[in-house]
BALO-972626 format. One line per field, with one value per residue (C-alpha): x, y, z. Coordinates in steps of 0.02 Angstrom, whole numbers, padded with zeros to 5 digits, always signed. Layout:
x (X_...) $
y (Y_...) $
z (Z_...) $
% end
This chain:
x (+00646_+00796_+00752_+00833_+00862_+00862_+00903_+00907_+00891_+01003_+01045_+01149_+01205_+01280_+01345_+01187_+01068_+00991_+00964_+00909_+00833_+00824_+00750_+00712_+00653_+00634_+00614_+00568_+00662_+00579_+00480_+00453_+00469_+00448_+00523_+00403_+00439_+00481_+00653_+00764_+00664_+00813_+00771_+00933_+01037_+00956_+00995_+01175_+01188_+01118_+01230_+01389_+01411_+01417_+01431_+01297_+01322_+01226_+01133_+01162_+01101_+01118_+01083_+01055_+01123_+01286_+01329_+01347_+01503_+01591_+01551_+01539_+01620_+01493_+01352_+01416_+01424_+01241_+01168_+01139_+01112_+01031_+01069_+00963_+01088_+01149_+01321_+01328_+01474_+01381_+01529_+01511_+01372_+01242_+01326_+01496_+01427_+01357_+01514_+01621_+01507_+01519_+01708_+01706_+01610_+01728_+01608_+01696_+01673_+01543_+01440_+01449_+01390_+01243_+01194_+01202_+01076_+00962_+00956_+00938_+00790_+00717_+00716_+00674_+00841_+00915_+00889_+00986_+01128_+01260_+01201_+01305_+01222_+01222_+01092_+00974_+00821_+00809_+00694_+00811_+00958_+00857_+00815_+00998_+01049_+00922_+00993_+01169_+01115_+01054_+01209_+01290_+01128_+01106_+00990_+00939_+00918_+00908_+00820_+00839_+00702_+00703_+00581_+00635_+00619_+00536_+00372_+00216_+00211_+00394_+00371_+00232_+00341_+00479_+00351_+00312_+00496_+00519_+00371_+00436_+00612_+00544_+00439_+00559_+00723_+00653_+00758_+00712_+00684_+00690_+00644_+00635_+00507_+00410_+00277_+00122_+00054_+00220_+00225_+00042_+00062_+00224_+00253_+00191_+00230_+00276_+00373_+00326_+00479_+00480_+00625_+00727_+00593_+00472_+00301_+00196_+00229_+00107_+00029_-00039_-00219_-00206_-00124_-00269_-00401_-00330_-00395_-00571_-00678_-00706_-00607_-00699_-00589_-00645_-00564_-00592_-00563_-00444_-00302_-00331_-00503_-00436_-00379_-00539_-00650_-00550_-00579_-00765_-00777_-00682_-00791_-00944_-00868_-00874_-00712_-00619_-00465_-00440_-00293_-00275_-00155_-00157_-00333_-00381_-00461_-00459_-00589_-00590_-00751_-00872_-01023_-00946_-01079_-01219_-01126_-01072_-01228_-01185_-01004_-01060_-01193_-01065_-00957_-01107_-01155_-00989_-00992_-00841_-00870_-00825_-00752_-00761_-00798_-00752_-00771_-00654_-00573_-00411_-00244_-00067_-00053_-00190_-00095_+00063_-00034_-00114_+00052_+00157_+00039_+00083_+00069_+00218_+00237_+00260_+00437_+00452_+00479_+00364_+00434_+00364_+00246_+00178_+00155_+00049_-00063_-00068_-00126_-00267_-00325_-00480_-00513_-00560_-00742) $
y (+00112_+00081_+00030_+00141_-00009_-00196_-00329_-00518_-00625_-00505_-00565_-00499_-00598_-00528_-00682_-00782_-00638_-00623_-00436_-00442_-00604_-00650_-00487_-00467_-00293_-00169_+00020_+00120_+00276_+00431_+00332_+00385_+00215_+00172_+00038_+00023_-00077_-00067_-00036_-00187_-00245_-00229_-00064_+00026_-00128_-00138_+00047_+00014_-00128_-00021_+00127_+00019_+00048_-00139_-00295_-00427_-00602_-00673_-00609_-00453_-00276_-00137_+00049_+00146_-00004_-00016_-00167_-00111_-00220_-00222_-00041_+00038_+00202_+00228_+00190_+00321_+00453_+00424_+00420_+00536_+00474_+00558_+00454_+00433_+00528_+00700_+00707_+00896_+00998_+01112_+01232_+01278_+01376_+01292_+01361_+01296_+01121_+01116_+01188_+01055_+00918_+00989_+00988_+00804_+00768_+00871_+01014_+01171_+01338_+01407_+01247_+01238_+01417_+01393_+01225_+01286_+01421_+01298_+01168_+01297_+01376_+01203_+01164_+01340_+01382_+01514_+01651_+01549_+01498_+01594_+01548_+01426_+01255_+01238_+01378_+01277_+01186_+00997_+01019_+01143_+01024_+00887_+01000_+01049_+00866_+00835_+00985_+00916_+00747_+00835_+00942_+00830_+00793_+00612_+00501_+00406_+00482_+00371_+00448_+00342_+00390_+00571_+00637_+00534_+00634_+00784_+00860_+00826_+01000_+00995_+00817_+00874_+01015_+00890_+00785_+00932_+00962_+00777_+00782_+00941_+00878_+00715_+00816_+00959_+00865_+00705_+00608_+00431_+00429_+00278_+00317_+00208_+00243_+00165_+00302_+00232_+00405_+00455_+00304_+00326_+00511_+00506_+00342_+00283_+00104_+00027_-00129_-00187_-00266_-00380_-00483_-00443_-00501_-00408_-00472_-00358_-00238_-00126_+00046_+00100_+00094_-00079_-00146_-00079_-00138_-00315_-00332_-00328_-00192_-00114_-00151_-00192_-00178_-00268_-00256_-00398_-00403_-00551_-00579_-00768_-00742_-00667_-00829_-00922_-00785_-00773_-00960_-00939_-00799_-00903_-01056_-00947_-00875_-00696_-00616_-00591_-00575_-00580_-00541_-00549_-00446_-00451_-00392_-00332_-00422_-00346_-00410_-00352_-00383_-00303_-00205_-00194_-00079_-00198_-00350_-00281_-00351_-00527_-00506_-00450_-00586_-00724_-00655_-00647_-00828_-00890_-00766_-00665_-00484_-00350_-00192_-00083_-00093_+00025_+00029_+00111_+00090_-00012_+00074_+00021_-00030_-00158_-00218_-00241_-00330_-00446_-00497_-00507_-00541_-00383_-00195_-00101_-00006_-00166_-00161_-00343_-00467_-00617_-00790_-00919_-00993_-00820_-00781_-00936_-00882_-00701_-00720_-00815_-00797_-00860_-00893_-00739_-00720) $
z (-01953_-01842_-01665_-01534_-01420_-01447_-01319_-01340_-01182_-01086_-00911_-00767_-00614_-00455_-00363_-00327_-00371_-00544_-00563_-00746_-00805_-00989_-01055_-01240_-01283_-01426_-01405_-01559_-01613_-01542_-01413_-01233_-01149_-00965_-00854_-00707_-00551_-00365_-00293_-00328_-00479_-00597_-00683_-00644_-00684_-00855_-00885_-00832_-00957_-01099_-01057_-01051_-00863_-00833_-00941_-00962_-00897_-01045_-01196_-01302_-01326_-01454_-01437_-01599_-01692_-01594_-01488_-01306_-01282_-01450_-01495_-01321_-01374_-01513_-01392_-01269_-01406_-01443_-01268_-01121_-00944_-00794_-00640_-00483_-00376_-00428_-00509_-00532_-00465_-00344_-00332_-00516_-00599_-00707_-00862_-00806_-00774_-00950_-01027_-00941_-01007_-01183_-01172_-01122_-01282_-01390_-01432_-01492_-01404_-01524_-01520_-01329_-01310_-01428_-01356_-01175_-01216_-01307_-01168_-01027_-01116_-01143_-00956_-00899_-00815_-00929_-00800_-00671_-00786_-00689_-00514_-00411_-00416_-00226_-00225_-00338_-00272_-00294_-00444_-00526_-00504_-00587_-00733_-00751_-00754_-00893_-00988_-00965_-01032_-01190_-01220_-01352_-01449_-01392_-01490_-01332_-01159_-01004_-00854_-00698_-00573_-00636_-00504_-00353_-00192_-00272_-00212_-00317_-00395_-00448_-00511_-00628_-00693_-00732_-00826_-00938_-00975_-01018_-01138_-01217_-01247_-01320_-01440_-01483_-01480_-01555_-01431_-01379_-01191_-01077_-00898_-00745_-00610_-00469_-00478_-00563_-00607_-00685_-00800_-00846_-00882_-00981_-01069_-01237_-01185_-01018_-00972_-00797_-00716_-00564_-00499_-00655_-00778_-00889_-00835_-00947_-01090_-01184_-01182_-01012_-01072_-01150_-00991_-00888_-01011_-01005_-00827_-00895_-00817_-00645_-00487_-00327_-00173_-00016_+00155_+00278_+00464_+00470_+00345_+00351_+00273_+00111_+00030_+00076_+00010_-00153_-00181_-00148_-00276_-00404_-00376_-00404_-00564_-00499_-00563_-00724_-00615_-00427_-00313_-00124_-00021_+00170_+00219_+00046_-00101_-00275_-00397_-00577_-00673_-00793_-00729_-00556_-00481_-00527_-00458_-00288_-00199_-00257_-00200_-00027_-00014_-00044_+00097_+00211_+00171_+00242_+00388_+00332_+00383_+00255_+00333_+00176_-00010_-00152_-00342_-00469_-00639_-00651_-00623_-00661_-00479_-00513_-00666_-00563_-00425_-00551_-00629_-00471_-00327_-00229_-00238_-00308_-00144_-00042_+00026_+00075_-00064_-00032_-00048_-00168_-00038_+00002_-00183_-00209_-00066_-00121_-00300_-00380_-00558_-00646_-00828_-00927_-00970) $
% end
């Protein structure tokens, strides 16, 4: 089967910044695929490369079999894009926005009329079709933008942070619309997000991106299972104790994986509940007070922390020296 997207060592430089770094990727036709990473990780730049918005510095990419540079027009005919920031004309109605988009893609009047009804019903906006867009809520605007991206029957739909800035209830409604259009329209969807729950809930596979590189790629469950069991989270009183305590746990062969971040230590291991007393005893032996302890199953946040040395919500990008101090890994059991 034809892959919807293929890239080969694609790279994008902006002066001395490498926004996308040597990414090789395949997305299957009909797949709902996620690009997960913090702001500035390179997700949007990769979408821009695939949608012909910008040219790669090195490497190549194809969308639905068409080269994004040599066959850019064919790529554009086969894709839809929903950008982070709204690009709707808020002085027009929802119907008029969709009609204008259909005209840009050369759809005749009969096809436009039929398709407008189809996509508005799909995103639950048919009863607001003739309302001025400036009267729409943020969630309604997002749904209209998704409908617009579907107007010309694209084979691949790019959704760049589709629920950014929306409240949790509206975000979940958008998730349901995305699942529905993937199923009913059969369209391949690539979405970028920094919301762990969104990626976990929606995507068949996820590529975790950090500093322009893919650091992990698989299904959400396999990514979490790779960490090897339960996650024990310890909070210490002094940040300088975290690195020392991590080394003690490693030397005593406690964890499958271990990561340190400021005052917190994350230990992933099997049978976590049974092994908590040993973890606490080792800290007590070296007189490092533990402020709190918790036990849970791994999340995608733990996966990101394991591969990058920091939580996805951390705003500051640590330097190389900080990274070395932040992350320790032991051999898998």
